[in-house]
C-alpha positions as CSV (number, residue, x, y, z in Angstrom):
1,M,74.4,112.0,223.1
2,N,76.1,110.1,220.4
3,V,75.7,113.1,218.1
4,R,77.3,115.4,220.6
5,R,80.2,113.0,221.2
6,H,80.7,112.8,217.4
7,I,80.9,116.6,217.2
8,S,83.3,116.9,219.9
9,A,85.6,114.3,218.3
10,A,85.4,116.1,215.0
11,A,86.4,119.4,216.6
12,L,89.2,117.6,218.3
13,A,90.4,116.3,215.1
14,A,90.2,119.6,213.4
15,T,92.0,121.3,216.2
16,T,94.8,118.6,216.0
17,A,95.0,119.1,212.2
18,L,95.3,122.9,212.6
19,G,98.1,122.4,215.1
20,L,100.0,120.1,212.7
21,V,99.5,122.7,209.9
22,T,100.9,125.4,212.2
23,L,103.9,123.4,213.2
24,S,104.6,122.4,209.6
25,A,104.5,126.1,208.6
26,C,106.8,127.0,211.4
27,S,109.4,124.3,210.6
28,G,109.3,125.6,206.9
29,T,110.4,129.1,207.9
30,S,114.0,130.1,208.6
31,S,115.9,131.5,211.5
32,A,115.7,134.9,209.6
33,G,112.1,135.0,209.9
34,G,109.8,134.4,207.0
35,D,106.9,134.8,209.3
36,G,104.6,136.8,207.0
37,D,101.0,135.7,206.3
38,D,102.2,133.4,203.5
39,G,105.3,132.1,205.2
40,R,107.7,133.4,202.6
41,L,111.0,135.0,203.3
42,D,110.8,138.8,203.2
43,V,113.6,139.9,201.0
44,V,114.6,143.6,200.2
45,A,116.7,144.2,197.0
46,S,118.3,147.6,196.5
47,F,117.8,147.8,192.6
48,Y,116.9,145.7,189.6
49,P,120.1,143.5,189.2
50,M,119.8,142.4,192.9
51,Q,116.0,142.0,192.6
52,Y,116.5,139.7,189.6
53,L,118.8,137.4,191.5
54,A,116.6,137.3,194.6
55,E,113.6,136.4,192.6
56,Q,115.3,133.7,190.3
57,I,117.1,132.1,193.3
58,G,114.4,132.5,195.9
59,G,111.5,131.3,193.7
60,D,108.3,130.8,195.5
61,H,110.0,130.9,198.9
62,V,110.6,134.7,198.9
63,K,108.7,137.8,198.6
64,V,111.0,140.4,197.1
65,T,110.6,144.1,197.5
66,T,112.8,146.5,195.6
67,L,113.8,149.9,196.9
68,T,114.3,151.3,193.4
69,K,111.0,151.5,191.5
70,P,110.9,151.1,187.7
71,G,112.0,154.3,186.0
72,V,113.9,155.7,188.8
73,E,117.8,156.1,188.2
74,P,119.3,154.1,191.0
75,H,122.2,156.4,191.7
76,D,119.7,159.2,192.5
77,L,117.6,157.2,194.8
78,E,116.6,158.9,198.1
79,L,114.8,156.6,200.6
80,K,111.3,157.4,202.0
81,P,110.7,156.7,205.7
82,R,108.4,153.8,204.6
83,Q,111.2,152.1,202.7
84,A,113.6,152.6,205.7
85,S,110.9,150.8,207.8
86,E,110.7,147.9,205.2
87,L,114.5,147.5,205.5
88,R,114.3,147.1,209.3
89,Q,111.5,144.5,208.9
90,A,113.3,142.5,206.3
91,D,114.5,138.9,206.8
92,Y,117.3,139.2,204.1
93,I,118.7,142.3,202.4
94,L,120.6,142.1,199.1
95,Y,122.4,145.2,197.8
96,L,125.5,146.4,196.0
97,K,127.6,148.8,198.0
98,G,128.8,151.9,196.2
99,V,125.9,152.2,193.8
100,Q,123.4,154.1,196.1
101,P,124.9,155.9,199.0
102,A,121.5,156.5,200.6
103,V,120.8,152.7,200.6
104,D,124.2,151.9,202.0
105,E,123.6,154.2,204.9
106,A,120.1,152.9,205.6
107,I,121.2,149.3,205.5
108,A,124.0,149.9,207.8
109,Q,121.5,151.2,210.3
110,S,118.8,148.5,209.8
111,G,120.3,145.9,212.1
112,V,119.1,143.0,209.8
113,E,121.2,139.9,210.4
114,H,121.2,138.5,207.0
115,T,122.5,141.4,204.9
116,V,124.5,140.6,201.8
117,D,126.7,143.0,199.9
118,A,127.0,141.5,196.2
119,A,130.4,143.4,195.9
120,T,131.8,140.8,198.4
121,L,130.8,137.9,196.3
122,T,133.2,138.6,193.4
123,K,136.3,140.8,192.7
124,L,135.8,144.4,191.8
125,E,138.1,146.1,189.4
126,D,139.0,149.7,188.6
127,H,137.6,151.0,185.4
128,G,137.8,154.5,184.2
129,T,136.1,156.3,181.2
130,D,138.1,154.1,178.8
131,V,138.7,150.3,179.2
132,G,139.5,147.6,176.9
133,H,142.2,145.2,175.5
134,D,144.1,144.7,172.4
135,H,143.3,140.9,172.1
136,G,140.1,139.1,171.2
137,H,137.9,137.0,173.4
138,E,140.0,134.0,173.2
139,G,142.6,135.7,175.5
140,V,140.1,135.9,178.3
141,E,139.8,133.2,180.9
142,H,136.3,131.7,180.6
143,D,135.9,129.3,183.4
144,G,134.5,131.7,185.9
145,G,137.8,133.4,186.6
146,H,138.9,136.7,185.3
147,E,142.2,137.8,183.9
148,G,143.3,139.0,187.3
149,G,143.8,135.5,188.5
150,E,141.8,133.0,190.7
151,H,139.9,134.1,193.7
152,E,137.5,132.7,196.2
153,V,134.0,133.8,196.5
154,G,133.0,135.2,199.9
155,H,129.6,135.0,201.3
156,E,127.2,136.7,203.7
157,G,128.9,140.0,203.6
158,E,132.4,138.6,204.4
159,E,135.5,140.4,203.0
160,H,136.5,138.9,199.6
161,A,139.7,137.1,199.3
162,G,140.9,139.7,196.8
163,G,140.6,142.5,199.3
164,E,138.2,145.4,199.9
165,H,135.5,146.3,197.4
166,G,132.7,148.7,197.0
167,A,133.1,152.4,197.3
168,E,136.0,152.3,199.7
169,A,138.2,150.5,197.1
170,G,137.0,152.6,194.3
171,G,136.0,149.6,192.2
172,D,133.6,149.6,189.3
173,P,130.3,148.3,190.7
174,H,128.7,147.3,187.3
175,I,129.5,143.5,187.8
176,W,126.0,142.3,186.6
177,L,126.9,143.3,183.0
178,D,129.5,140.6,182.8
179,P,127.6,137.2,182.8
180,V,130.6,135.4,184.3
181,K,130.8,137.7,187.3
182,Y,127.1,137.9,187.7
183,A,127.1,134.0,187.9
184,E,129.8,134.3,190.7
185,V,127.5,136.7,192.6
186,A,124.5,134.3,192.0
187,R,126.3,131.4,193.7
188,G,127.1,133.6,196.7
189,V,123.4,134.7,196.9
190,G,122.3,131.1,196.7
191,D,124.7,130.1,199.5
192,S,123.6,133.0,201.7
193,L,119.8,132.4,201.2
194,A,120.4,128.8,202.1
195,K,122.1,129.9,205.3
196,A,119.3,132.3,206.1
197,D,116.6,129.8,205.4
198,P,118.2,126.4,206.0
199,A,114.8,124.4,205.6
200,R,114.7,125.4,202.0
201,A,118.3,125.3,201.2
202,A,118.0,122.5,198.6
203,D,115.6,124.5,196.6
204,Y,117.9,127.6,196.7
205,R,120.8,125.6,195.5
206,K,118.8,124.0,192.7
207,N,117.5,127.6,191.6
208,T,121.0,128.9,191.7
209,E,122.3,126.1,189.4
210,T,119.5,126.7,187.0
211,L,120.3,130.4,186.9
212,V,124.1,129.9,186.6
213,A,123.5,127.5,183.6
214,K,121.4,130.3,181.9
215,L,124.3,132.9,182.5
216,K,126.8,130.5,181.2
217,A,124.8,130.1,178.0
218,L,124.5,133.9,177.8
219,D,128.3,134.2,178.2
220,A,128.8,131.7,175.3
221,R,126.4,133.7,173.0
222,F,128.4,136.9,173.7
223,A,131.7,135.2,173.2
224,D,130.6,133.7,169.9
225,G,128.6,136.7,168.7
226,L,131.5,139.2,169.3
227,R,134.4,137.0,168.3
228,N,134.9,138.6,164.9
229,S,134.0,142.2,164.0
230,T,135.1,145.1,161.9
231,T,136.0,147.1,165.0
232,R,136.4,146.4,168.7
233,T,135.6,150.0,169.9
234,F,132.3,151.4,171.1
235,I,131.3,154.7,172.6
236,T,128.6,154.8,175.3
237,A,127.0,157.4,177.4
238,H,128.5,156.4,180.7
239,S,131.3,153.9,181.5
240,A,129.0,151.1,182.7
241,F,130.4,148.3,180.4
242,G,133.9,148.0,181.6
243,Y,133.6,144.5,182.8
244,L,131.7,143.4,179.6
245,A,134.4,145.2,177.5
246,E,137.2,143.4,179.3
247,R,135.4,140.0,179.3
248,Y,134.9,140.0,175.4
249,G,138.1,141.9,174.3
250,L,136.4,145.1,173.5
251,D,137.3,148.7,174.0
252,Q,134.8,151.0,175.8
253,H,135.0,154.7,175.6
254,G,132.5,156.5,177.9
255,I,131.2,160.0,177.3
256,A,130.9,160.3,181.1
257,G,132.6,158.3,183.9
258,I,131.4,155.5,186.0
259,G,128.5,157.7,187.3
260,P,126.0,158.7,184.7
261,E,125.6,162.2,186.2
262,S,129.1,163.4,185.3
263,E,129.4,165.9,182.5
264,P,132.2,165.5,179.8
265,S,134.6,168.5,179.0
266,P,134.9,169.8,175.5
267,A,138.2,168.2,175.3
268,R,136.7,164.8,176.0
269,I,134.2,165.3,173.3
270,K,136.9,166.2,170.8
271,E,138.9,163.1,172.0
272,L,135.9,160.9,171.3
273,Q,135.4,162.4,167.8
274,T,139.1,161.4,167.1
275,V,138.6,157.9,168.5
276,A,135.4,157.4,166.4
277,K,137.3,158.3,163.2
278,Q,140.4,156.2,163.9
279,E,138.6,153.2,165.2
280,K,135.8,153.2,162.6
281,V,133.1,153.6,165.2
282,S,129.7,153.6,163.7
283,T,127.4,154.1,166.7
284,V,127.2,156.2,169.9
285,F,125.2,154.4,172.6
286,F,122.7,156.0,175.1
287,E,120.6,154.4,177.8
288,T,117.0,154.4,178.9
289,L,117.2,155.9,182.5
290,A,119.6,158.8,181.9
291,S,119.6,161.8,179.5
292,D,120.6,161.0,175.9
293,R,121.3,164.6,175.0
294,T,125.1,164.5,175.0
295,A,125.3,161.2,173.2
296,K,122.9,162.3,170.4
297,A,124.9,165.6,170.1
298,L,128.2,163.8,169.8
299,A,126.7,161.4,167.2
300,K,125.2,164.2,165.1
301,D,128.5,166.2,165.1
302,A,130.6,163.0,164.2
303,G,128.1,161.7,161.6
304,L,127.4,158.6,163.6
305,R,124.2,156.5,164.4
306,T,122.8,156.1,167.8
307,D,121.3,153.1,169.6
308,V,120.5,151.8,173.0
309,L,123.0,149.9,175.1
310,D,121.1,149.2,178.3
311,P,123.1,149.1,181.6
312,L,120.1,147.2,183.1
313,E,119.8,149.3,186.2
314,G,116.1,149.1,186.0
315,I,113.3,147.6,183.6
316,T,110.8,149.9,182.2
317,D,108.2,149.8,179.4
318,R,111.0,151.4,177.3
319,S,113.4,148.5,178.0
320,K,114.2,146.2,175.0
321,G,113.1,143.1,177.1
322,E,111.1,142.0,180.1
323,D,113.9,140.8,182.1
324,Y,117.8,140.7,182.5
325,L,118.3,137.9,180.0
326,A,116.2,139.5,177.3
327,V,117.7,142.9,177.6
328,M,121.3,141.4,177.7
329,E,120.3,139.6,174.4
330,S,119.2,142.9,173.0
331,N,122.5,144.5,174.1
332,L,124.4,141.7,172.3
333,A,122.4,142.4,169.1
334,A,123.1,146.1,169.4
335,L,126.8,145.5,169.8
336,Q,127.0,143.1,167.0
337,K,125.4,145.7,164.7
338,A,127.5,148.6,165.9
339,L,130.8,146.7,165.7
340,G,130.1,145.0,162.4
341,A,130.2,141.5,163.9
342,Q,130.4,138.7,161.4
């Protein structure tokens, strides 16, 4: 009798403990969901620059799925039915409107409450095939602003104070290649994750500050590393580096336009050969996820070297680094060598 009563009490205690654990787990999840087997927030990122932000800021509290697998050129992505289903089941979606039309359309139809367009978290600018400045880095504001003036960072898909962005505004989407702009986006992502999952808001904000500090240090290394050089001009396969060029007082000349799929005309190739000669260009840059044929042909005809300048649209085994920071450091080294930095 005593033994049976002891077992019953133990069972009751176990049941109570299980209930407390369940309540604790429920209280740790967000209004957005996070009701998976491990209690983490289900986050879907459109491609690598968004995936990196979600992983760095979300930390152990998120499970990140990326729609663009390693080795796939993001602009060419076509979603499979399974991926569209993943979108609809997500707690939080992070994407960059204007980069992947198929993703933009699927997200618009997903009905997910916490959907964040990174283009609304900073100010997009128009960059054509050529972009740059006549001044050095010291002429560029370096406190989180850009030369266009101060602006407020919007959140949670709200319209940015500077006006419309994304494809409708025709803005250059390659904001992640400017560490200062990327940090602005990171702050917006941190705020939106805190709103989606308020029980873990403190951790998201702490992780955001850690990432922003790393990006600020990266910005300083680019500023110092590119301050003095033989030339300020570089030629690259497609015009992905407009924000980077503007930030550090460089002149970018793209073989193709903003999209890597566009083909240059014979007149454009001749123009670039003239630029290379006049501006003492030593190197034509190509990238890992798109064809290098035209870049190498131009380099051969003009007697120039070739090297990789990675637009960081994806990480593969060919990338010169395992993550965003490492590849950006590799890009800095490549630019320093090509520009004759001192």
